[in-house]
C-alpha positions in Angstrom: 72.8 104.0 138.7 72.7 106.7 141.8 73.6 110.3 141.3 76.3 112.1 143.0 74.6 115.4 144.2 77.2 118.5 145.3 76.8 121.8 146.3 79.3 124.2 145.8 76.8 126.9 144.5 78.6 129.8 146.7 78.4 133.0 144.0 76.2 131.4 142.0 72.9 133.9 140.8 69.3 133.8 139.9 68.3 132.9 136.6 68.9 134.6 134.0 67.1 134.4 130.3 70.8 133.8 128.3 70.1 135.5 124.4 71.8 133.5 121.5 71.2 134.4 118.4 73.6 134.1 115.1 72.8 136.2 111.7 73.9 134.1 109.5 73.8 130.3 111.0 70.4 128.6 111.7 72.8 126.7 114.9 75.4 127.4 117.2 78.2 125.5 117.8 80.8 126.6 120.4 84.2 125.3 121.7 83.9 126.3 124.9 88.0 126.4 126.2 88.0 128.9 129.7 89.9 128.9 133.1 85.8 128.0 134.5 82.2 127.6 133.0 79.6 130.0 133.3 79.2 130.6 136.8 75.9 132.2 136.1 72.1 129.8 136.5 70.1 130.7 133.2 67.8 129.3 130.8 66.8 130.3 126.8 64.5 129.6 124.2 67.3 126.8 123.2 67.9 123.4 123.0 71.2 122.0 123.8 73.7 119.8 123.4 76.8 119.7 126.0 79.8 117.5 126.5 82.7 118.1 129.3 85.7 117.2 128.1 87.8 118.8 130.5 86.8 120.2 134.3 84.9 119.5 137.4 82.3 120.2 139.6 77.9 120.5 140.1 75.4 121.8 137.7 72.0 122.4 139.0 69.4 121.9 136.4 65.9 122.3 137.1 65.8 121.4 140.4 68.0 118.5 140.0 71.9 119.1 141.8 74.7 116.6 140.9 78.2 116.6 140.3 79.7 116.1 136.6 83.3 115.8 135.3 85.0 114.5 131.8 82.0 112.8 130.0 79.0 113.9 131.3 77.2 114.9 128.5 73.5 116.1 128.3 70.3 117.2 125.8 68.0 119.9 127.3 64.9 121.5 125.9 64.1 125.0 126.0 64.2 127.4 128.7 65.5 124.4 130.8 67.3 126.8 133.8 70.9 125.4 134.8 74.0 125.7 135.1 77.9 124.4 135.2 79.6 125.2 138.4 82.9 124.2 138.6 85.2 123.5 142.3 86.3 126.7 144.0 89.6 125.6 143.0 89.7 126.5 139.3 88.9 130.3 141.3 91.4 130.8 143.0 93.9 133.6 141.5 96.2 132.3 139.4 94.4 128.3 139.1 96.0 126.8 136.2 93.7 124.8 135.7 91.4 125.1 132.8 88.2 123.6 131.5 86.1 122.5 128.6 83.4 121.9 126.3 81.5 121.8 123.2 78.0 123.0 123.2 75.5 123.0 120.0 72.3 125.6 120.6 69.1 125.1 118.0 65.1 126.7 118.3 62.5 124.9 117.3 61.9 126.8 114.6 64.9 125.3 112.5 63.4 121.9 114.0 60.3 123.1 111.9 62.2 124.4 109.1 64.3 121.2 108.6 61.3 118.8 108.5 60.7 117.5 112.6 56.7 117.8 112.3 57.2 115.1 109.7 55.6 111.9 110.2 58.5 110.6 109.4 60.2 112.6 112.1 58.6 111.3 114.9 61.5 109.7 117.1 63.2 112.8 116.9 60.1 114.8 118.2 59.8 112.2 120.8 63.4 112.5 122.3 63.1 116.7 121.5 59.4 116.4 123.8 61.8 113.8 126.5 64.4 116.6 126.4 61.9 119.3 128.7 62.6 117.3 131.7 66.8 117.5 130.8 68.1 113.8 129.4 72.0 112.6 130.7 73.3 110.5 128.5 75.2 107.3 128.9 77.5 104.8 127.0 77.8 104.7 123.4 74.7 107.5 123.3 77.3 109.4 125.0 80.4 108.8 122.6 77.9 109.4 120.0 77.8 113.0 120.5 81.1 113.5 121.9 82.4 112.3 118.3 79.8 114.7 116.6 80.4 117.3 118.8 84.0 118.0 117.7 82.9 116.7 114.0 80.5 120.1 114.5 82.7 122.6 116.3 84.3 122.6 112.8 81.3 122.0 110.0 80.7 124.6 108.1 77.3 125.1 105.5 74.8 122.5 104.9 77.3 120.4 105.9 76.5 120.9 109.8 72.8 121.1 109.0 73.1 117.3 107.7 75.5 116.7 111.0 72.9 117.5 112.9 70.2 116.0 111.7 71.7 113.1 111.2 73.3 112.7 115.1 69.7 113.5 116.6 68.0 110.5 114.1 71.1 107.9 115.8 70.1 109.0 119.4 66.3 109.1 119.3 67.0 105.1 118.5 68.5 104.8 121.5 68.1 104.3 125.2 71.0 105.6 127.2 69.6 108.0 128.7 68.0 108.9 131.9 65.3 112.0 133.1 67.2 114.3 134.4 64.7 116.8 135.9 61.8 115.3 137.8 58.3 114.6 136.3 55.8 117.7 136.0 58.6 119.9 137.2 58.1 123.1 135.3 60.6 126.5 134.6 58.8 128.9 137.5 60.7 131.5 138.1 59.8 135.2 137.6 62.4 137.7 136.9 60.9 139.9 139.3 61.9 137.0 142.0 65.0 135.8 141.5 67.2 138.8 144.3 65.0 136.7 146.4 66.4 133.3 145.5 69.2 134.3 145.3 69.9 135.5 148.1 68.4 132.2 150.0 70.4 129.5 147.9 74.2 131.2 148.9 73.3 131.8 152.5 72.5 128.0 151.9 75.6 127.0 149.5 78.2 129.3 152.9 76.3 127.9 155.9 75.2 123.9 155.3 78.3 122.7 157.5 76.8 124.8 160.2 73.0 124.9 162.1 70.8 127.0 159.4 67.6 128.0 161.5 64.2 128.5 159.0 62.9 132.2 160.3 66.8 133.0 159.6 66.4 132.1 156.2 62.8 133.3 156.2 63.9 136.8 157.4 66.5 136.9 154.8 64.0 136.5 152.2 62.0 138.9 153.9 58.6 136.7 154.4 56.6 134.4 157.4 58.0 130.9 157.9 54.9 129.7 157.0 55.0 131.8 153.6 59.4 130.6 152.7 58.1 127.4 153.0 55.8 126.9 150.3 57.2 129.9 148.6 60.5 127.8 148.5 59.0 124.4 147.8 56.3 126.1 144.4 59.7 127.3 143.4 62.1 124.4 144.0 59.6 121.4 144.3 61.2 120.5 147.6 61.2 121.7 150.6 64.1 123.6 152.1 65.2 121.2 154.4 65.8 118.5 151.9 67.7 120.8 150.0 69.8 121.6 152.7 69.8 117.6 153.1 70.6 117.3 149.1 73.2 119.6 149.7 75.3 118.1 152.9 75.0 114.7 151.1 76.2 115.6 148.3 79.2 117.1 149.4 79.9 114.0 151.4 79.9 112.1 148.6 82.3 113.9 147.4 84.9 113.5 150.7 83.7 109.9 151.1 86.2 110.0 147.8 89.1 111.0 149.4 91.0 108.7 151.6 91.8 110.8 153.9 89.0 110.8 155.9 86.1 107.8 157.3 82.6 107.7 157.6 82.4 109.9 160.4 85.0 112.8 159.5 82.3 112.9 156.7 80.0 113.0 158.7 80.7 116.1 160.9 82.0 117.6 157.9 79.2 117.5 156.0 77.0 119.4 158.5 75.4 116.2 160.5 75.3 116.0 164.1 75.8 112.4 164.7 76.5 109.5 163.0 73.1 107.8 162.7 71.2 110.8 161.2 74.1 111.0 158.6 73.8 107.5 157.7 69.6 107.8 157.8 69.7 110.6 155.5 72.0 109.5 153.3 70.6 106.4 152.6 67.1 108.2 152.1 68.5 110.3 149.5 71.1 107.6 147.5 69.4 104.4 147.8 72.8 103.1 149.2 75.0 103.5 152.9 77.7 105.6 153.0 79.7 102.6 153.0 78.6 100.6 150.4 78.7 104.1 148.2 82.5 104.1 149.5 82.8 100.9 147.5 81.5 101.9 144.5 83.8 105.6 144.2 86.8 103.2 145.0 85.7 100.5 142.4 85.3 103.1 139.2 
């Protein structure tokens, strides 16, 4: 199944270590109803199970950029950088738009105390190991998570522990998920380097519709062009030109869902100078042509 890459990180910040602690609970469940989700790119030492009940936009998890909407449901392993960035219209002053999501946090320490290292828990252990790349659920698994998170948001005491363990056991028997990050992805971000990447990301998100010169971006990062290219590839697991192409194709994916724009109009609105180059890049990234993609979106 193809992925809808989008790019709406205009105000994206460098990854921050998020602290999530509760002195009286082994797990933390939050029912979030806000004008928009937390726009800060962050990571934490907890496992995170999250489902979107209301809202849409762009999510960034590790080295993956993808559109999200109602039903988006993922399990993330510890220290996997992420954010769910709502579309620009959610940040307009006096906007009446709202978002809602339920998130559950639990730690490796909790899992050890709950007996996850026992031989009988091998399937759950495997599921959690797979979550180090992030797991994107679909089908029955997605519905199972949504229902259980709604129940967990109002559960208390040992009931919540039993519900979580039962949910993990059920998910360990399912195969309705795809990995989010590429094979071998690791969080290499250091706090001392985050401001540099913050500047680069912001510049890219603001100017992807225009021509972007690599020397201009390298200068922004206070690096030579060769040094910047090596640095960006190491930190993002992709070249800067590939990153820009994904942003442009992601923007095009969103526009192709609109009945008002033709494919040619989408091409130029997304930062491409020629229709042939647009078609080529779209097929490379999405494994489908713009025309085929448009038909797929309209048929959903």
